[in-house]
Structures are given as structure tokens and as C-alpha cells.
N, C-alpha and C positions, 0 to 999 in steps of 0.2 A: 504494500500500500504506500502511496506517496502523497505528499502535501506540497502546496506551493506557498511561497512567502516572499515578501519584498523586504529587503534590508537597506536602510539608508546608511551610507558610509561617510563619516565626517573625520576630517583631520583638524585637530584643535590644539592651539598653543596656549599654555597656561603658565603664568609666572608664579613660581612656588618657592620663594626664599625661605619659607617655613620648613622646607625639607632640606636636609644637609646636602643631599646629592645635587640638587639644583643650585643651592647656595654656593657650592664649591666651583661651579662653572660660570659664575657671573662675569669673570674678567675675559671670557671668550677664548681662553688658552687651554681649556680642558673640555672634552666632550665624552659622553658615555651613553650607553643604552641599558635600560632595565630589560633583561632578557626574559625573566619570569618573576612572578610575585605571588605571595600567599598572604592573605589577610589573617592575622592572628586574632584580632578583636577589632573593636570600633576605632582604636587609636593606633595600633601597631601593625606593621607589615614586614615580612621578610622579602628582601629584594636580592635577586641574583643579577649582578651588574657586570658590564664589560666596558673597560676603558679602551677606546679606539684611537684617541688622539690626545696628546698632551705636549704642550710647549712650555717647558720649565721644569722645576724640581717637583717630581711626583710626590715625594715625601711631604712636601709642604701642603699639597692638596689633600692628602690623606689626613694630615693633622687638622686641617680646617674642618673636614668631615667629622673626625673623631671628637673634636671639641664643640661641635654644634649641639645645641640643646636637644635637637630631635633624634640624635644618634644614640641607640641603646647598645649596639654591638656592631663591630666591623672587623672582617678578617679577609686577607688576601688568600685566594684559593689556588690560582695558577698564573704563571707568567710565561708568555711566549714572545717571540720576536715582534709580533704585531699587536698582541692584545694582553690585557691584564684582567683577569676575572676575580671578583671579590663578592662576598656576601655581607649584607648589612641588615640589621633590624632597626627600622626607623619609626619614630612616633609621629607619623604624618600620613594618614590614609585619606586625607580630604579630597584630593583629586579623583582617585579611583572610586571612592564611595559616592561622590557627586554623580558619577555616571551609573554605577551599579544600583544605587538607590532609586535611580530614575528608569530602571529597566533597560539600560544600555550596556553593551558588552565591550570591554577594553581588549583590543588585540595587541599583545606584545609583538615586537619590542616597543617600549616607551623611550623615545629619544630624549636625552637631557643635554642641553647646551644653552649658554648665555643666560643662565638663571631660569630657563623655562623647561617645561616638560611638554613633549609633543605626543599627543594621544591619537591613536587611530581607533575610532569608536563605531560600533555597529548598533543601529537602533531600528526596532520594528515599526516605528511611527515617528514622524517629526514632532509630535506632541511630547514624546519622551525626551527628545533632544532639548526642547524648550524648557522642560522641567530641569534638566541638567544645567542649562545655561543660568537659570535663576540661582542654583546652588553654587555655581562657579563664581558668581558675583561676590560671595562672602569669603572667597579664598584669595583671589588676586586678579590681576589684569589678565583677560583672556581674549582670544580671537579665533574665529572659525577661518581656517585657511582654505578648506575645500570641503564640499559636500556633494555627494552623488547619490542619486536614486536609480539603482540598476534595474534591469528588467526582472520580472518574476523568475524565480529559480525553483528547481525541483530537487528534492532530496528524499531518499528512501529511509523510512523509519520502521522500527518494528511495530507490530500491531498494538502492543501495550503502550509504546511511546506515543504513537499517533492518538490513541484513545485518551490517554492521560492529558496530552497537550490540548486536544480538542475540548475536553470537558473543562479543563482549567481556564481556557480562553472563554468559553461560553458562560462560565460562572463568574467571570470578572477578575480572575487572578492577575491578568496582565493589564488591567485598567489602571488609570492614573492613581486612583485611591486604593487599589488592590481590595476589591470588595469582598473577597473570600480568602480564607486561610487554607493551609494544606490539610488540616483535619477535616474540614467540610468536603474538600475535593476527594479525599480518601474514602469518606463515608459514601459519597455518590458513586465512586468507582467500586466500592466493596473490597478494597485492599488496604493494607497498612499505610500509615502516614509515611514511614521510611521508604516504602516501595513507590509511593506516589512521588515523593521528592526525587527519588532516583530516576524515575521515568522522565519527569519533566526536565530535570537537569541534563540528562543525557540527550534528550531530544533537542533541546536548545543548543547544546554543545555540538551535536552532529550537524545541525543546520548551518551554524556558523562555520564549522570546520569544512564541510563539503563545499560551501560557497567559496570560501577563500582558496581552497585547493583548485577548484575549477576555474577561478578567475584571477589567479595570482598575477599573471603577466599584465592583464588589463589594469589591475589595481596599481601595480608599480608605475605604469605609464601615467595614470591620472592622479595618483595621490602623492607619490614620491617624486 
């Protein structure tokens, strides 16, 4: 069984000096990318980062990051002739949560340079983007660099994933105010709350993943 969906794709620049990673790049001589991230709670996140360009003493930039009030942990993982990978626990999830709380999905890597973070965001509706924009106003100066509404796409989901996603949508789970919780959806489906969450999460992840895989070259041309 397959379903069709439209994903809006936005490239957004957000000034985030409250995050040590962005703060360290303000002079324009250091740039990096957040390859992956995990939200630990509402305030803290683990970031896997890769420094790709540095002009100056790298130790000084790491010291700047370490001494910034948002840094909880920082450790270099690997050095190569071209890259330096490190892991950091940062008390600043504001940018990511502004999107995720608005039902938008952040696609890593997140580029970090000149004191800004550059997010590639997928949204099922422009209304969700507008909600995210309102949240961004409370964080820092922001700018939409690019937005694209691609043609409808198809992705194959399992029967359980399709059913869970359809019921969740019809009951208002993806509405602006999220009119229903997982418990009510699971009651309607006749399955456990954990199974419901798993089906919805995997269905959304599959849609985003399949779309990006099929349209990678086109996205590079128009977004990057």
C-alpha cells in the first residue's frame, strides 16, 4: 500500500550565539557541521560535529567552546588530514525544538558558520513553517534562504504504518494544536501506545528518508 504526500523544503539561517558551536564561528575563520544530534531533554542535546575549515589556532576555538556557558561536555573523537570530529553536549536545543515542536523535521547536517546555524527543514504544510518562524523570533535573527514545494511523492509503507498514520492524521494528531494524544490514537487502533508511537515515527521517518534519497541531486542543485 502506498500514500502520497507533499513536503515543503526550507533552508533557514538562524543566528545562535547562545550555542557555543555557533558562538565559536563568529569571526568567520572556523566552520563546522553538526552531522547528527540527539535531544537528551528540553534543554540539552548531544551533537556529533565535524570541523571542515579553520584558519588559526584550533586550540583557541576549542577553548572558546569549552568555556561557553552552554557547553556541558566536549571531546575530540578523531583527527584526519581534512577533518576533525568531536562530540559535544550543549545546553541549547532552541533551534531544533522550534522546528520539531512545530511538526517540522530537521535534516542533518546542520551547517555552522559566522555565528549562524543553517537548517534544512522538511514541513508537511506551510502553516507548520509559520509556527516555527514565530518560535525563531524568540531565539535570534533568522532568515529563510530558500523554500521549495516539490511535486507529490510516493513512498511504500507497511500496512500498520499506513493505518496508524492515516488514523493519526484524521484524528488531528498533526494539526497545529495537536488535538489528540497517542493514547487516544492507540485506543482507536486497538494496539498499545508504544506500538502506535513506533508506527507513526517510522512512517514519518520513511517518508522523509525515501524522498531525500530519490531527490538528492535535485535538492543539492536548488538548496545548496
